[in-house]
N, C-alpha and C positions, 0 to 999 in steps of 0.2 A: 512590490511594496515602499519602491521609494527610500529603500536602506534602511528604513525604520525596520526595527522587530516587532512580530507581531506581539499585540499585550497579553502580559503575562493571566495565566488563572491561576488562583491561589487553592481553588478547589478541585475535588478528584472527579474523575471520567471516566466511564465505561468502558473505552477503548483506550489501550497504549499507544504511544507515539509509533512503536513497532508495527502494530496493527495498520494503523493510520495509511501510511509509507506505504506496506505493502499492498494495501487495499487501491491505493491511486495506482500505484505500477501496473496493477489488473486493469484497471481501468484503460492502463495507456502506456505499455512497455517500453516507450520512445520517449516519455516524458523527462524535459528537462531536471536539474535539479531543483534549479531555480522554481521550476514551475510547479513542483513538488512539494517546495517549501511554503511557496504561496498558499496553492490548494491545502496542506495540512495545517498551515498558520504557523509553521514552525520557521528558525533559523534554517539557511543554508549548512551551514556547519552541523547544525542535528540533523538534517537529513544524509550529509554523509555521512557521519557516524552509526545512523542505523543503519543505513544500508552496506557498508563495510561489515557490520554484528550481523545482518543476515545472509552474507556473503561467508562469510565465516565460518559460521555455524549450517551452512549448504541448504537454506530456504532459497537462494537466489542466487544467480551466477548474471554478468552481463558481457556483450560483445564490444568492444567498439567500433563504431560506424563512422569514418569520417571524423567530426568533431564530438560525435555525441554517440553515448548507450543506446543497444538493446538490451534491455531485461527481460530475463526469464526466470520464472518463481517453477520452484523443484513442489507442485501441487501434494505430491504423495509424502512430505515432509509431515511430521507427529507434531503438533504441539506442545511447547515444551512443560507446561504446568500440571504436574501430579492429579489436580481435577478433571483435566480434560485431556488425560490418557488415550491415546488411541484416534482422536478426532484430528483429523489432514487438516492442511493450507487450504486445501481445494475447500472444505465443508466450511472454514471461516471465510473464505472467500467468496464464496457461494449467497450468502448472507448479505455480506456488505455491500459486494459489487452490485447485486440485486437492488439494494438500498439506495444506492448511491445513483443508479441508473433514473431510479421512480422517481429520485429527490429533484435530480437535474432534465429529468424530460428525455434522458436519451437512452431509451430501450433497443435492447441490440436485437433487430430485428430475425437473426440466426434461430432465436432462442423461442419456442414455443411460448402462446400466450399463459399455459396452465403451469411451467415450468417457472415463471417469473416472479 
C-alpha cells in the first residue's frame, strides 16, 4: 500500500476488524501480516495486535515456518458477545469465507455446490 495508511472511516461497519482478520486468515492461513493488512485495509500494527488478541484468547495459534507463519484457527471457539452465546468461530467463518469466495470468484472445488 505504498507505506500509506488505509483511509480512515468515521462511520460504523457490520464486522469488527477482528472478524475481518480472522476471515482473511481462514481464507489463507499462510498469508503474511502485510497482506492481511492490505486485504483488511488496516495497518500492519493493527493486524499484529488483533492476531495477538486472538491468540491470547485461544481463537488462533501459529507455527513459525521459515520467515513466515502458518495460522491455525480454533473452530470450536465460542463467540464472545452474549447475544451470540453458543455460536462458534466455525459458524461465523462459514458465512464470511463463503461470501469472500463468491465476491472474488475463488470458490473451493472441495465444497459441494449446495453448501457454498
